[in-house]
C-alpha positions in Angstrom: 0.0 0.0 0.0 1.4 3.4 -0.9 2.3 5.9 1.8 0.1 9.0 1.8 -1.0 11.8 4.0 -4.4 13.5 3.7 -5.4 17.0 4.7 -9.2 17.1 4.9 -11.5 20.0 4.6 -13.5 19.7 7.8 -15.0 22.8 9.4 -13.8 22.1 12.9 -10.3 20.8 12.2 -7.1 22.9 12.3 -6.0 22.0 8.8 -9.3 23.2 7.3 -7.5 26.1 5.6 -6.5 23.7 2.9 -10.0 23.9 1.3 -9.9 27.7 1.4 -7.4 28.0 -1.4 -7.2 27.3 -5.1 -5.0 24.3 -4.4 -2.0 25.7 -6.1 0.0 22.8 -4.8 -1.9 20.5 -7.2 -0.6 22.6 -10.1 2.9 22.9 -8.6 3.5 19.2 -8.3 4.7 17.8 -11.6 4.9 14.3 -10.4 1.2 13.8 -9.5 2.2 13.3 -5.8 -0.5 15.8 -4.7 -4.1 14.8 -5.6 -7.6 16.0 -4.6 -8.9 13.8 -1.7 -12.3 12.2 -2.0 -13.6 14.0 1.1 -12.1 17.4 0.3 -8.7 18.9 0.7 -5.7 17.2 -0.9 -3.6 14.1 -0.4 0.1 13.7 -0.8 1.1 10.4 -2.3 4.6 10.1 -0.7 5.7 7.3 -3.0 5.2 9.7 -6.0 7.0 12.6 -4.4 10.3 13.6 -6.1 11.2 15.9 -3.2 11.6 19.0 -5.4 9.7 21.2 -2.9 7.7 23.1 -5.5 4.6 22.5 -3.5 6.0 24.2 -0.3 5.8 27.8 -1.6 2.6 27.1 -3.5 0.7 26.5 -0.2 -0.5 29.9 0.9 -1.1 28.6 4.4 2.3 27.0 4.9 0.8 23.5 5.5 3.3 21.6 3.4 7.0 21.0 4.2 9.7 18.7 3.1 10.7 16.0 5.6 13.5 13.7 4.7 13.1 14.7 1.0 9.4 14.0 0.9 6.5 16.4 1.0 4.3 16.1 4.1 1.6 18.1 5.8 2.3 20.0 9.0 -0.4 21.4 11.2 -0.5 25.1 11.4 0.2 27.0 14.6 -2.9 27.7 16.6 -2.7 31.4 15.7 -2.4 30.8 12.0 -5.7 31.9 10.5 -4.7 33.8 7.4 -2.5 33.1 4.3 1.1 34.2 4.4 1.7 37.6 2.7 
């Protein structure tokens, strides 16, 4: 089974900012490692990730980072409510 992490668009969850954007990370990923999740938000297919990092600056909320050369979601700080300038 491939490794993946999902960030869901749920009204009460901290990562719900994911659904508030145009999902530029989908466009930034040339390797189809970031896909739309069935229940909203996006999913990172870690096995497809080339580790280029193009998705990191594409996320206006700073929810994606590279960890050991693979894109992963990170939960925003409790005070993070608006996109980065």
